[in-house]
C-alpha positions in Angstrom: -39.3 -210.4 83.7 -36.7 -208.6 81.7 -34.3 -208.9 84.7 -34.6 -212.7 85.1 -31.7 -213.5 82.7 -29.7 -210.4 83.0 -26.4 -212.3 83.7 -26.6 -214.3 80.5 -28.3 -211.9 78.0 -25.1 -211.1 76.2 -24.4 -214.8 75.8 -27.9 -215.8 74.8 -28.6 -212.9 72.3 -26.4 -211.6 69.5 -27.5 -208.4 67.7 -30.0 -208.9 64.9 -28.6 -207.7 61.6 -29.8 -207.6 58.0 -33.3 -207.2 56.4 -36.2 -208.2 58.7 -34.0 -210.4 61.0 -35.6 -212.7 63.5 -34.7 -215.6 65.7 -36.4 -219.0 65.8 -36.5 -221.5 68.6 -35.7 -225.1 67.7 -37.4 -227.2 70.4 -35.6 -230.5 70.9 -37.7 -233.6 71.2 -38.3 -235.1 74.6 -40.8 -236.9 76.9 -42.9 -235.1 79.5 -40.4 -236.0 82.1 -37.5 -234.6 80.3 -36.2 -231.0 80.8 -37.0 -228.5 78.1 -34.1 -228.1 75.8 -33.9 -225.7 72.8 -31.6 -223.5 70.7 -32.0 -220.1 69.2 -31.4 -219.8 65.5 -30.7 -216.4 63.9 -32.2 -216.0 60.5 -34.5 -213.6 58.5 -38.1 -213.7 57.5 -37.2 -214.2 53.9 -35.0 -217.2 54.6 -37.3 -218.8 57.1 -40.6 -218.3 55.3 -42.9 -221.3 55.6 -40.4 -223.2 57.8 -41.6 -222.4 61.3 -44.7 -222.2 63.4 -45.6 -218.9 65.1 -47.2 -219.3 68.5 -50.0 -217.3 70.1 -50.6 -217.5 73.8 -51.2 -215.4 76.9 -48.1 -214.3 78.7 -49.8 -214.7 82.1 -48.5 -213.9 85.5 -44.7 -213.6 86.2 -45.4 -215.6 89.4 -43.8 -219.1 89.5 -41.3 -218.7 86.6 -39.8 -221.9 85.2 -36.4 -222.9 83.9 -35.3 -224.4 80.5 -32.1 -224.9 78.7 -31.5 -222.8 75.6 -28.1 -222.6 73.8 -26.7 -224.6 76.7 -27.7 -221.8 79.1 -30.1 -222.0 82.1 -32.9 -219.6 81.0 -35.9 -218.5 83.2 -39.2 -218.0 81.4 -42.8 -217.3 82.6 -44.9 -220.3 83.4 -47.3 -219.9 80.5 -44.5 -220.0 78.0 -43.0 -223.0 79.7 -46.3 -224.9 79.7 -47.0 -224.1 76.1 -43.6 -225.3 74.9 -44.0 -228.4 77.0 -47.3 -229.2 75.3 -45.9 -228.4 71.9 -42.7 -230.5 72.2 -42.7 -233.7 70.2 -41.3 -236.9 71.4 -39.6 -238.0 68.2 -38.4 -234.9 66.3 -37.5 -231.2 66.8 -40.1 -228.5 66.3 -39.2 -225.0 65.1 -41.3 -222.2 66.5 -41.3 -218.5 67.0 -42.2 -217.4 70.5 -42.0 -213.7 71.4 -40.9 -214.2 75.0 -37.7 -216.0 74.0 -37.0 -215.1 70.4 -37.0 -211.4 71.2 -34.5 -210.0 73.7 -37.1 -208.4 76.0 -34.5 -206.4 77.9 -33.5 -204.6 74.6 -36.0 -201.7 74.1 -34.8 -201.0 70.6 -35.0 -204.6 69.5 -38.5 -205.0 70.9 -39.7 -202.0 68.9 -38.0 -203.3 65.8 -39.5 -206.7 66.1 -43.0 -205.4 66.8 -42.8 -203.3 63.6 -42.4 -206.5 61.6 -44.8 -208.7 63.7 -47.4 -209.0 60.9 -44.7 -210.4 58.6 -43.6 -213.0 61.2 -47.2 -214.4 61.5 -48.2 -214.1 57.9 -45.2 -215.9 56.6 -45.2 -218.8 59.1 -46.1 -222.3 57.9 -48.9 -222.2 60.5 -49.9 -220.3 63.6 -50.5 -222.3 66.7 -52.9 -220.8 69.2 -52.4 -222.2 72.7 -55.3 -221.5 75.0 -53.7 -222.9 78.2 -53.7 -226.1 80.2 -56.8 -228.3 79.8 -59.6 -228.6 82.4 -63.0 -230.2 82.5 -64.6 -227.3 80.7 -62.1 -227.1 77.9 -62.3 -230.9 77.3 -66.0 -230.7 76.9 -65.8 -227.5 74.7 -63.0 -228.6 72.4 -65.0 -231.9 71.8 -68.1 -229.9 71.0 -66.2 -227.5 68.7 -64.8 -230.4 66.8 -68.4 -231.8 66.3 -69.9 -228.7 64.8 -71.1 -228.4 61.2 -68.5 -225.7 60.4 -69.3 -225.1 56.7 -73.0 -224.6 57.6 -72.2 -222.1 60.3 -69.6 -220.3 58.3 -72.1 -219.8 55.5 -74.8 -218.6 57.9 -72.4 -216.0 59.3 -71.3 -214.9 55.9 -74.8 -214.5 54.6 -75.8 -212.4 57.6 -72.6 -210.3 57.4 -73.1 -209.8 53.6 -76.8 -208.9 53.9 -77.6 -205.5 52.6 -80.3 -205.0 55.2 -79.9 -203.8 58.7 -83.1 -205.5 59.7 -82.7 -206.9 63.3 -85.0 -209.8 62.3 -82.3 -211.4 60.3 -80.4 -212.2 63.5 -83.5 -214.1 64.9 -82.8 -216.8 62.4 -79.2 -217.5 63.2 -78.2 -220.7 65.0 -78.0 -220.3 68.7 -76.8 -222.7 71.4 -79.2 -221.5 74.1 -82.5 -222.3 72.3 -85.6 -221.4 74.4 -86.8 -224.9 74.6 -83.4 -226.2 75.7 -83.1 -223.6 78.4 -85.8 -225.6 80.3 -83.9 -228.9 80.0 -82.1 -229.4 83.3 -79.6 -231.9 82.1 -77.2 -232.4 80.4 -77.5 -229.2 78.5 -76.7 -226.8 81.3 -73.4 -228.6 82.0 -72.4 -228.1 78.3 -73.6 -224.5 78.3 -71.6 -223.6 81.4 -68.5 -225.3 79.9 -68.8 -223.4 76.6 -69.2 -220.0 78.3 -66.3 -220.7 80.7 -64.2 -221.8 77.7 -64.8 -218.6 75.6 -64.0 -216.6 78.7 -60.4 -218.0 78.8 -57.9 -215.1 79.0 -56.5 -215.7 75.5 -59.7 -214.4 73.9 -59.3 -211.0 75.6 -55.8 -210.2 74.5 -55.2 -207.2 72.2 -52.3 -208.7 70.2 -54.3 -211.7 69.1 -56.7 -209.4 67.1 -53.9 -209.0 64.6 -51.9 -212.2 64.8 -54.7 -214.8 64.7 -55.9 -213.4 61.4 -52.7 -213.4 59.4 -51.9 -217.0 58.5 -54.1 -219.4 56.4 -53.2 -222.4 58.5 -54.2 -221.6 62.1 -54.7 -224.3 64.7 -56.0 -224.0 68.2 -54.7 -226.3 71.0 -55.8 -226.8 74.6 -54.0 -229.5 76.4 -53.7 -232.4 74.1 -56.8 -231.5 72.0 -56.5 -229.5 68.7 -59.1 -228.1 66.3 -58.9 -225.6 63.4 -59.6 -221.9 63.9 -62.9 -222.1 62.0 -64.2 -224.6 64.7 -63.5 -222.0 67.4 -65.3 -219.3 65.4 -68.3 -221.7 64.8 -68.5 -222.2 68.6 -68.4 -218.5 69.3 -71.0 -217.9 66.6 -73.3 -220.5 68.3 -72.9 -218.5 71.6 -73.7 -215.1 70.1 -77.2 -214.2 71.2 -79.9 -213.4 68.7 -80.8 -210.2 70.4 -79.6 -208.2 73.4 -81.3 -210.7 75.8 -79.1 -212.2 78.5 -78.0 -215.8 78.8 -80.0 -218.4 81.0 -79.9 -217.8 84.7 -77.6 -220.8 85.3 -74.8 -218.9 83.4 -72.9 -217.0 86.1 -70.2 -215.5 84.0 -70.2 -211.7 83.4 -72.2 -211.3 80.1 -70.3 -208.2 79.1 -67.0 -210.2 79.2 -68.6 -213.1 77.3 -69.9 -210.9 74.6 -66.7 -209.0 74.4 -64.7 -212.2 73.8 -67.2 -213.3 71.2 -66.7 -210.0 69.4 -63.0 -210.6 69.5 -63.4 -213.9 67.7 -65.7 -212.2 65.2 -63.2 -209.5 64.5 -60.5 -212.0 63.8 -62.8 -214.0 61.5 -63.8 -210.8 59.6 -60.1 -210.1 58.9 -59.5 -213.7 57.9 -62.3 -213.5 55.4 -60.8 -210.4 53.9 -57.3 -211.9 53.7 -58.2 -215.4 52.5 -61.1 -215.0 50.1 -60.6 -218.4 48.5 -61.1 -220.1 51.9 -64.3 -218.2 52.7 -65.8 -217.5 49.2 -65.3 -213.8 49.6 -63.4 -211.2 47.6 -60.4 -211.6 49.9 -59.9 -207.9 50.3 -58.2 -206.5 53.4 -59.7 -203.2 54.5 -57.5 -200.9 56.4 -59.0 -198.4 58.8 -57.6 -195.2 60.4 -56.3 -195.5 64.0 -59.1 -193.6 65.6 -61.7 -196.1 64.3 -59.7 -199.0 65.8 -58.9 -197.5 69.2 -62.2 -198.0 71.1 -62.3 -201.6 70.0 -58.7 -202.2 70.9 -59.1 -200.7 74.3 -61.6 -203.4 75.2 -58.9 -206.1 75.3 -56.0 -206.8 77.6 -52.3 -206.2 77.2 -49.4 -206.9 79.5 -47.7 -203.6 78.4 -50.1 -200.6 78.3 -48.3 -199.3 75.2 -49.4 -202.3 73.2 -52.9 -201.0 73.2 -51.6 -198.7 70.5 -48.6 -200.6 69.1 -50.7 -203.7 68.3 -52.6 -201.6 65.8 -49.7 -200.6 63.7 -50.6 -203.1 60.9 -54.4 -202.7 60.8 -54.5 -199.0 61.2 -53.1 -197.6 58.0 -52.1 -194.3 59.5 -50.7 -195.6 62.8 -47.1 -194.5 62.1 -48.3 -190.9 61.6 -49.7 -190.7 65.2 -46.9 -192.5 67.1 -43.6 -194.2 66.8 -43.1 -197.6 68.4 -40.9 -196.8 71.4 -40.9 -198.9 74.5 -38.8 -196.4 76.3 -41.6 -193.9 76.3 -43.9 -194.1 79.4 -47.4 -195.1 78.5 -48.8 -192.0 80.2 -46.9 -189.7 77.9 -47.8 -191.9 74.9 -51.5 -191.7 75.6 -51.5 -188.0 76.3 -49.4 -187.2 73.2 -51.7 -189.2 70.8 -54.7 -187.5 72.3 -53.1 -184.1 71.8 -52.5 -184.9 68.1 -56.0 -186.0 67.6 -57.4 -182.9 69.2 -55.3 -180.6 67.0 -56.6 -182.5 64.0 -60.2 -182.1 65.0 -60.7 -185.8 65.8 -62.4 -186.4 69.2 -63.1 -190.1 69.1 -60.4 -190.6 71.7 -62.8 -189.1 74.3 -64.7 -192.4 74.4 -61.8 -193.6 76.5 -61.2 -190.4 78.5 -62.8 -189.0 81.6 -62.6 -189.8 85.3 -65.2 -192.7 85.0 -62.9 -194.5 82.6 -59.5 -193.8 84.2 -58.1 -196.1 86.8 -57.6 -194.7 90.3 -53.8 -194.8 89.9 -53.9 -192.8 86.7 -51.7 -189.7 86.4 -53.3 -188.7 83.1 -55.2 -185.5 82.6 -58.9 -186.1 82.5 -59.0 -185.3 78.8 -56.4 -188.0 77.9 -57.7 -191.6 77.2 -56.8 -194.4 79.5 -56.6 -197.4 77.1 -55.3 -199.8 79.8 -58.9 -200.8 80.6 -61.6 -199.9 78.2 -64.3 -200.5 80.8 -66.5 -201.6 77.9 -70.1 -201.8 78.9 -70.5 -200.2 82.3 -69.1 -196.8 81.5 -69.8 -196.7 77.7 -72.8 -195.0 76.2 -74.1 -196.8 73.1 -74.2 -193.9 70.6 -76.6 -193.9 67.7 -75.2 -193.4 64.2 -77.5 -190.4 63.7 -76.2 -188.5 66.7 -74.1 -185.4 66.2 -74.8 -182.9 69.0 -71.5 -181.1 68.2 -72.0 -181.2 64.5 -70.7 -183.7 61.9 -67.6 -185.6 62.8 -64.4 -184.3 61.1 -62.2 -186.2 58.7 -60.4 -189.1 60.5 -57.4 -189.0 58.1 -54.1 -187.5 59.3 -53.2 -186.5 55.7 -56.2 -184.3 55.3 -56.6 -182.8 58.8 -59.9 -181.3 59.8 -60.2 -178.0 61.6 -58.7 -178.2 65.0 -61.2 -179.1 67.8 -59.0 -177.6 70.4 -55.5 -177.2 71.7 -53.2 -178.2 74.6 -51.4 -175.7 76.8 -49.1 -175.7 79.8 -50.8 -174.9 83.1 -49.6 -171.8 85.0 -46.6 -172.6 87.2 -48.7 -172.5 90.5 -51.2 -174.9 89.1 -48.5 -177.3 87.8 -47.0 -177.6 91.2 -50.3 -179.1 92.4 -50.0 -181.9 89.9 -46.8 -183.6 91.2 -45.5 -186.4 89.0 -44.1 -189.7 90.4 -40.3 -190.0 90.3 -40.1 -192.2 87.2 -42.0 -189.6 85.2 -40.3 -186.6 86.8 -36.9 -188.0 85.9 -37.9 -188.9 82.3 -36.1 -186.7 79.8 -38.6 -185.7 77.2 -40.4 -182.4 76.7 -43.7 -184.3 76.1 -44.0 -185.1 79.8 -45.3 -181.5 80.2 -48.5 -182.9 78.7 -49.3 -184.5 82.1 -49.4 -181.1 83.7 -51.3 -179.3 81.0 -54.8 -178.3 80.1 -56.7 -178.8 76.9 -59.1 -176.3 75.5 -62.2 -177.7 73.7 -64.6 -175.8 71.6 -68.1 -176.0 73.2 -71.5 -174.8 72.0 -73.6 -175.5 75.1 -73.1 -175.7 78.8 -75.6 -176.0 81.7 -75.5 -177.0 85.3 -77.1 -180.1 86.8 -79.6 -179.2 89.5 -81.4 -182.6 89.9 -79.9 -186.0 90.0 -81.7 -189.3 90.3 -80.6 -192.2 92.4 -79.0 -195.3 90.8 -79.3 -199.0 91.4 -76.6 -201.0 93.3 -78.5 -204.2 92.5 -80.0 -204.4 89.0 -82.6 -207.0 90.1 -83.9 -204.8 93.0 -87.4 -204.1 91.6 -88.5 -202.1 94.6 -85.5 -199.8 94.3 -86.2 -199.4 90.6 -89.8 -198.4 91.3 -88.7 -196.0 94.0 -86.2 -194.2 91.6 -88.8 -193.9 88.8 -91.5 -192.6 91.1 -89.2 -190.1 92.7 -88.2 -188.8 89.3 -91.8 -188.5 88.1 -92.8 -186.8 91.3 -90.0 -184.2 90.8 -91.0 -183.7 87.1 -94.6 -183.0 88.1 -93.4 -180.0 90.2 -91.6 -178.3 87.3 -93.1 -175.1 86.1 -93.6 -176.1 82.5 -95.0 -179.6 81.7 -93.9 -179.4 78.0 -90.3 -180.4 77.2 -88.1 -178.0 75.2 -88.6 -180.2 72.1 -92.4 -180.3 72.4 -93.1 -183.6 74.1 -94.8 -184.0 77.5 -92.3 -184.2 80.3 -93.2 -187.8 81.2 -92.6 -188.8 77.5 -89.3 -186.9 77.4 -88.3 -188.7 80.7 -88.9 -192.2 79.1 -87.1 -191.2 75.9 -84.2 -190.0 78.0 -84.0 -193.3 79.8 -83.8 -195.3 76.5 -81.7 -192.8 74.6 -84.7 -192.4 72.2 -83.9 -195.8 70.8 -85.8 -199.1 70.7 -84.3 -202.6 71.1 -83.3 -202.5 67.5 -81.5 -199.2 67.9 -84.1 -197.4 65.9 -85.0 -193.8 66.8 -88.4 -193.6 68.4 -90.7 -190.7 69.5 -93.1 -189.9 72.3 -95.8 -192.2 70.9 -93.4 -195.2 71.3 -92.7 -194.1 74.9 -96.4 -193.8 75.8 -97.3 -197.1 74.1 -94.8 -199.1 76.0 -94.5 -197.4 79.4 -97.5 -199.1 81.0 -96.4 -202.6 79.9 -93.0 -202.0 81.5 -94.4 -200.6 84.7 -96.9 -203.5 85.1 -94.1 -206.0 84.4 -92.0 -204.5 87.1 -94.8 -204.9 89.6 -95.8 -208.4 88.6 -94.6 -210.9 91.2 -94.4 -213.6 88.6 -92.4 -211.6 86.1 -89.7 -213.4 84.1 -87.5 -212.7 81.1 -89.8 -214.7 78.9 -92.4 -212.0 79.4 -90.0 -209.0 79.5 -91.4 -206.0 77.6 -89.4 -204.3 74.8 -88.9 -201.2 76.9 -86.8 -203.2 79.4 -84.5 -204.3 76.7 -83.9 -200.7 75.7 -83.3 -199.6 79.4 -80.8 -202.4 79.9 -79.0 -201.4 76.6 -78.9 -197.7 77.6 -77.5 -198.5 81.1 -80.1 -196.2 82.7 -80.7 -196.6 86.4 -77.5 -198.5 86.9 -74.5 -197.3 84.9 -76.1 -194.0 84.1 -78.6 -191.8 86.0 -81.3 -189.4 85.0 -80.5 -185.7 85.5 -82.1 -182.3 85.0 -80.2 -179.1 84.4 -80.9 -175.5 85.5 -82.6 -174.6 82.2 -84.5 -177.8 81.9 -82.5 -180.3 79.8 -83.3 -183.9 80.6 -80.0 -185.9 80.5 -78.6 -189.4 81.1 -75.2 -189.0 82.9 -72.6 -191.3 84.4 -73.5 -192.6 87.9 -70.5 -190.7 89.3 -72.0 -187.4 88.2 -72.9 -184.9 91.0 -75.3 -182.0 91.4 -73.5 -178.8 90.2 -71.6 -180.7 87.5 -71.9 -179.2 84.0 -73.4 -180.8 80.9 -71.8 -179.6 77.7 -71.6 -180.2 74.0 -68.1 -180.3 72.3 -67.8 -179.4 68.6 -67.2 -182.6 66.6 -68.0 -185.1 69.4 -70.8 -187.6 69.0 -72.3 -187.4 72.5 -72.6 -184.8 75.2 -70.2 -184.7 78.2 -70.3 -184.1 81.9 -67.7 -181.7 83.4 -66.7 -180.9 87.0 -65.1 -177.7 88.2 -61.5 -178.6 89.1 -60.4 -178.4 92.7 -56.6 -178.9 92.7 -55.2 -181.5 95.1 -53.8 -178.8 97.4 -57.3 -177.5 97.9 -59.1 -180.8 98.0 -56.7 -182.4 100.6 -55.0 -179.4 102.2 -56.2 -176.6 104.3 -58.5 -175.2 101.6 -56.4 -172.0 101.1 -55.7 -170.8 97.6 -52.1 -169.9 96.7 -51.0 -166.4 97.7 -52.2 -163.7 95.3 -55.0 -165.7 93.8 -58.7 -166.3 94.3 -59.7 -169.9 95.3 -63.1 -169.4 93.6 -61.7 -168.1 90.4 -59.1 -170.9 90.2 -61.7 -173.6 90.8 -64.0 -172.2 88.1 -61.3 -171.7 85.5 -60.6 -175.4 84.8 -62.8 -178.5 84.6 -62.3 -182.2 84.7 -64.0 -184.5 82.2 -66.2 -187.0 84.0 -67.8 -188.9 81.1 -70.4 -189.0 78.3 -73.9 -187.8 78.5 -77.1 -187.9 76.5 -79.0 -184.6 76.3 -82.5 -185.1 75.1 -83.6 -182.8 72.2 -80.0 -181.7 71.4 -78.5 -184.8 69.8 -78.8 -183.9 66.2 -76.9 -180.6 65.9 -79.7 -178.4 67.3 -77.2 -176.3 69.3 -75.3 -175.1 66.2 -78.5 -174.4 64.3 -79.9 -172.3 67.1 -76.7 -170.4 67.7 -76.3 -169.5 64.0 -79.9 -168.5 63.6 -80.2 -166.3 66.7 -76.6 -165.2 67.2 -76.5 -166.8 70.7 -73.7 -165.7 73.0 -72.1 -167.7 75.8 -72.7 -166.3 79.3 -74.7 -163.4 77.8 -75.4 -160.0 79.3 -79.0 -159.1 79.8 -79.1 -156.9 76.7 -77.7 -159.9 74.7 -80.4 -162.1 76.1 -83.1 -159.6 75.1 -81.6 -159.5 71.6 -81.7 -163.2 71.3 -85.3 -163.4 72.5 -86.3 -160.7 70.0 -84.5 -162.6 67.2 -86.3 -165.8 68.2 -89.7 -164.3 68.3 -90.1 -166.1 71.6 -90.1 -169.4 69.8 -93.0 -168.8 67.4 -91.4 -167.1 64.4 -90.4 -168.2 60.9 -86.9 -169.2 62.1 -88.3 -171.7 64.5 -90.4 -173.3 61.8 -87.5 -173.3 59.4 -85.4 -175.2 61.9 -88.2 -177.6 62.7 -88.1 -176.6 66.4 -91.1 -176.4 68.7 -91.9 -176.4 72.4 -89.6 -174.6 74.8 -86.3 -174.1 73.0 -86.5 -170.4 73.8 -85.8 -171.1 77.5 -82.4 -172.6 76.8 -81.0 -169.8 74.6 -78.9 -168.6 77.4 -77.1 -171.9 77.6 -75.9 -171.7 74.0 -73.0 -170.0 72.4 -69.4 -170.7 71.2 -66.9 -170.8 74.0 -63.8 -172.7 75.2 -63.8 -175.2 78.0 -60.4 -175.7 79.7 -59.9 -179.2 81.1 -57.1 -180.6 83.2 
């Protein structure tokens, strides 16, 4: 798109000068049949404050660009921008707006960076923000009319009361207003038509864009338009609030939209509303206090949303993440791959591992040139590849400080691969020709501190169809049959193996994300199994265990696994036998690793480079696959056992014997002090501090 107007750029745009300079677009009046005509006005934020409307819309596809007249020149713009300006144009008077596609010289990298750095000022000091959701259709007409009819004050108060509640009791959500009431689900008409329309409406592309998380929250007066209909922002929030389920249950069967996408977009609306409450306390009867957060706490949320430019997954956070400018500079000349890898390197060296939630082969797109340890924020893959972690989990010990100013102890480091290995990771021409020493990060390895490693020896099947009950029963029965053949029928943490199996499938959490034990597993297992085999089963009779299994992603997104020394795990569906389950110091879940086979070995003749051993090379480096749950090891047991019994990684036989003597075979004072029981002694050989090198 930057090349569309290359012949007139110098005539259309003059350099921006002064303090916080901007351009505004004065849209001349006209009828729908008239050509779009406008002029660019150079000014500053200080001079223009309160005298313009800032627009928010989805850039959309570059296909089918349109033409308009600006400053007497024939200018090409993307269709979404053209359609929005056409809808906003008045027939009787000019309208002054700020629109990024035209008011910023998109071909000027330095100007783009400079304007992005003051974006929050542009939106906060506008007279109003106008959100354009796109051209109208039958669904939007029904939805906008419904949104305008809602009792907004009542729903705002309800949301605020729940948000401000000091209790974390799940029951409080059962009392919220909800569009899909059970009795209404059975009404065939006209409710299903309205329900489908509302879900289609909330799934419009605008709600999934990363930039709107900042910009829609900044201005007191924010209006939402779709076609010729307009409502206030609070009406849109009230609509989203009505669509937010009371529990983790799914929508009625007649709703065909992806529920993950729907819930993701509703969460985006909630995030915006939460920030508006903090900014404009007098509007929402709150303290009006904006809470800034460190970058790492915002990244996972940001990655769930879309952006035309991959770099904007980070740059869009420069206002709400108080420490953003310490981790990166806004630079649209820097390739996104190098930006992602460089930010990951900095986090790693400051002991902050939250970025791994977006790293690993299961989260990286097939075209990614990133090392497996670097996050791919382009697509957060929220839902299918994300393990819902519990607040109490800390398999690698407590999380380190997330502040750049007070760095924690390094969790690892990044190093250049040996020359022979680098040659196997060839970069595309645009990256190879880029002049910046940081591009070496794309051909490097990262060393992570690990406390536990063990090899997967059994891997369950996974479902291709979540509604295939026979396949579900087959998977579960096969797992239980395999478990019955294991030498010990007591799990390392003291439970029976069947109970440990159930707890692994549900991440030891109930439908309210409360930690549960073997009694909970035993109590609810038969109800779940009977429900599966009932030919008349339905969601109205669904047992609580099914909610927990759906929430964990077991059997579909994640699969059950057993390691060589007996750990029960839940691992990504892409995991393979002989992959390694590990615990990284400072990370909140376990990980799955795979021994690296360089491309020249995977796709070539299988010969290792001259003077080296293929086996040694393959074993020296790993690739990160994704997250894992390791039953019985999720609350820092690895560190406690290592410190108590002086565990060594890859121990010699004398060292194993020393550890066993120190442990009193699991029956001594130390075990009682640690609160351990069962068969922990059998996994001593898997523990010990060591480094894992990942490419």
